[in-house]
C-alpha positions as CSV (number, residue, x, y, z in Angstrom):
1,M,28.0,51.2,-93.4
2,T,26.0,48.4,-94.9
3,N,26.4,45.1,-93.1
4,I,25.9,42.1,-95.5
5,T,26.0,38.5,-94.3
6,I,25.6,35.5,-96.6
7,Y,25.3,32.0,-95.2
8,S,26.9,29.9,-97.9
9,T,28.8,26.7,-98.8
10,S,32.1,26.4,-100.6
11,T,30.4,24.9,-103.7
12,C,27.2,26.9,-104.0
13,P,26.8,28.6,-107.4
14,Y,23.8,30.7,-106.2
15,C,26.0,32.0,-103.4
16,V,28.6,33.1,-105.8
17,A,26.0,34.7,-108.0
18,A,24.6,36.6,-105.0
19,E,28.1,37.9,-104.1
20,N,28.7,39.0,-107.7
21,F,25.4,40.7,-107.9
22,L,26.0,42.7,-104.8
23,A,29.6,43.5,-105.9
24,N,28.2,44.8,-109.2
25,K,26.0,47.1,-107.1
26,G,29.2,48.3,-105.3
27,F,29.0,46.2,-102.2
28,S,31.9,43.8,-102.0
29,Q,32.4,43.7,-98.2
30,I,30.5,40.6,-97.3
31,N,30.6,38.5,-94.2
32,K,30.5,35.0,-95.7
33,I,29.7,32.2,-93.3
34,L,30.5,28.7,-94.8
35,V,27.9,26.4,-93.2
36,D,29.5,23.3,-94.8
37,R,32.6,23.9,-92.7
38,L,31.0,24.9,-89.4
39,S,28.1,22.8,-88.4
40,N,27.2,25.1,-85.5
41,E,26.8,28.0,-88.1
42,R,24.4,25.8,-90.1
43,D,22.4,25.3,-87.0
44,A,22.4,29.0,-86.3
45,M,21.3,29.8,-89.9
46,I,18.4,27.3,-89.6
47,Q,17.4,28.8,-86.2
48,R,17.7,32.4,-87.6
49,T,15.9,31.8,-90.9
50,G,13.8,28.6,-90.5
51,R,15.5,27.5,-93.8
52,R,18.1,24.8,-94.7
53,T,19.1,26.1,-98.1
54,V,21.9,28.5,-99.1
55,P,22.4,31.3,-99.7
56,Q,20.6,33.0,-96.9
57,I,21.3,36.7,-97.2
58,F,21.0,39.4,-94.6
59,I,21.4,43.1,-95.3
60,N,21.5,45.3,-92.2
61,D,19.8,42.4,-90.2
62,I,17.0,42.2,-92.8
63,H,16.5,38.7,-94.1
64,V,16.4,39.0,-97.9
65,S,16.4,35.2,-98.3
66,G,18.1,33.6,-101.3
67,Y,19.5,34.7,-104.6
68,D,16.3,34.7,-106.5
69,D,14.7,36.8,-103.8
70,L,17.6,39.2,-103.9
71,V,17.2,39.8,-107.6
72,D,13.4,40.0,-107.4
73,L,13.8,42.7,-104.6
74,D,16.1,44.6,-106.9
75,R,13.7,44.4,-109.8
76,K,10.9,45.7,-107.6
77,G,13.1,48.7,-106.6
78,G,13.4,47.7,-102.9
79,L,17.0,46.6,-102.7
80,D,18.7,49.9,-103.0
81,A,16.8,51.3,-100.1
82,I,18.0,48.4,-97.9
83,L,21.6,48.6,-99.1
84,N,21.8,52.4,-98.6
85,A,19.9,52.6,-95.3
Protein backbone atom coordinates (compact mmCIF):
# COMPACT_ATOMS: atom_id res chain seq x y z
CA MET A 1 0.00 0.00 0.00
CA THR A 2 1.22 3.47 -0.88
CA ASN A 3 1.82 5.75 2.10
CA ILE A 4 1.37 9.44 1.26
CA THR A 5 1.93 12.22 3.80
CA ILE A 6 1.41 15.89 3.05
CA TYR A 7 2.46 18.60 5.47
CA SER A 8 -0.12 21.29 4.83
CA THR A 9 -2.01 24.27 6.22
CA SER A 10 -5.75 24.76 6.27
CA THR A 11 -5.57 27.57 3.68
CA CYS A 12 -2.88 26.38 1.25
CA PRO A 13 -4.07 26.23 -2.38
CA TYR A 14 -0.98 24.30 -3.51
CA CYS A 15 -1.70 21.70 -0.85
CA VAL A 16 -5.22 21.25 -2.19
CA ALA A 17 -3.85 21.08 -5.74
CA ALA A 18 -1.39 18.35 -4.69
CA GLU A 19 -4.16 16.35 -3.02
CA ASN A 20 -6.37 16.69 -6.12
CA PHE A 21 -3.48 15.74 -8.40
CA LEU A 22 -2.82 12.58 -6.42
CA ALA A 23 -6.55 11.77 -6.22
CA ASN A 24 -6.79 12.04 -10.01
CA LYS A 25 -4.01 9.45 -10.20
CA GLY A 26 -6.09 7.18 -7.96
CA PHE A 27 -4.47 7.93 -4.60
CA SER A 28 -6.92 9.63 -2.28
CA GLN A 29 -5.77 8.08 1.02
CA ILE A 30 -3.49 10.85 2.26
CA ASN A 31 -2.16 11.48 5.74
CA LYS A 32 -2.53 15.27 5.94
CA ILE A 33 -0.67 17.00 8.75
CA LEU A 34 -1.87 20.57 9.34
CA VAL A 35 1.20 22.42 10.57
CA ASP A 36 -0.74 25.64 11.19
CA ARG A 37 -2.70 23.88 13.92
CA LEU A 38 0.11 21.83 15.46
CA SER A 39 3.32 23.78 16.01
CA ASN A 40 5.24 20.65 17.00
CA GLU A 41 4.39 19.17 13.58
CA ARG A 42 5.72 22.31 11.85
CA ASP A 43 8.97 21.83 13.77
CA ALA A 44 9.03 18.15 12.77
CA MET A 45 8.44 19.08 9.11
CA ILE A 46 11.29 21.61 9.17
CA GLN A 47 13.62 19.10 10.81
CA ARG A 48 12.61 16.36 8.37
CA THR A 49 12.82 18.47 5.18
CA GLY A 50 14.92 21.51 5.98
CA ARG A 51 12.10 23.60 4.50
CA ARG A 52 9.48 25.93 5.95
CA THR A 53 6.96 26.03 3.10
CA VAL A 54 3.99 23.79 2.41
CA PRO A 55 3.14 21.47 0.93
CA GLN A 56 5.92 19.06 1.76
CA ILE A 57 5.01 15.73 0.21
CA PHE A 58 6.29 12.29 1.13
CA ILE A 59 5.42 9.15 -0.81
CA ASN A 60 6.59 5.92 0.81
CA ASP A 61 9.09 7.98 2.87
CA ILE A 62 10.53 9.57 -0.28
CA HIS A 63 10.53 13.36 -0.04
CA VAL A 64 8.99 14.60 -3.27
CA SER A 65 9.02 18.22 -2.00
CA GLY A 66 6.23 20.61 -3.10
CA TYR A 67 3.42 20.69 -5.63
CA ASP A 68 5.53 21.93 -8.55
CA ASP A 69 8.08 19.19 -7.86
CA LEU A 70 5.29 16.59 -7.75
CA VAL A 71 3.97 17.65 -11.16
CA ASP A 72 7.49 17.87 -12.60
CA LEU A 73 8.28 14.37 -11.36
CA ASP A 74 5.11 13.12 -13.07
CA ARG A 75 6.01 14.87 -16.35
CA LYS A 76 9.42 13.21 -16.25
CA GLY A 77 7.82 9.79 -15.74
CA GLY A 78 9.12 9.15 -12.22
CA LEU A 79 6.00 9.60 -10.12
CA ASP A 80 4.19 6.40 -11.10
CA ALA A 81 7.20 4.29 -10.11
CA ILE A 82 7.19 5.85 -6.64
CA LEU A 83 3.40 5.61 -6.24
CA ASN A 84 3.29 1.97 -7.30
CA ALA A 85 6.40 0.76 -5.47
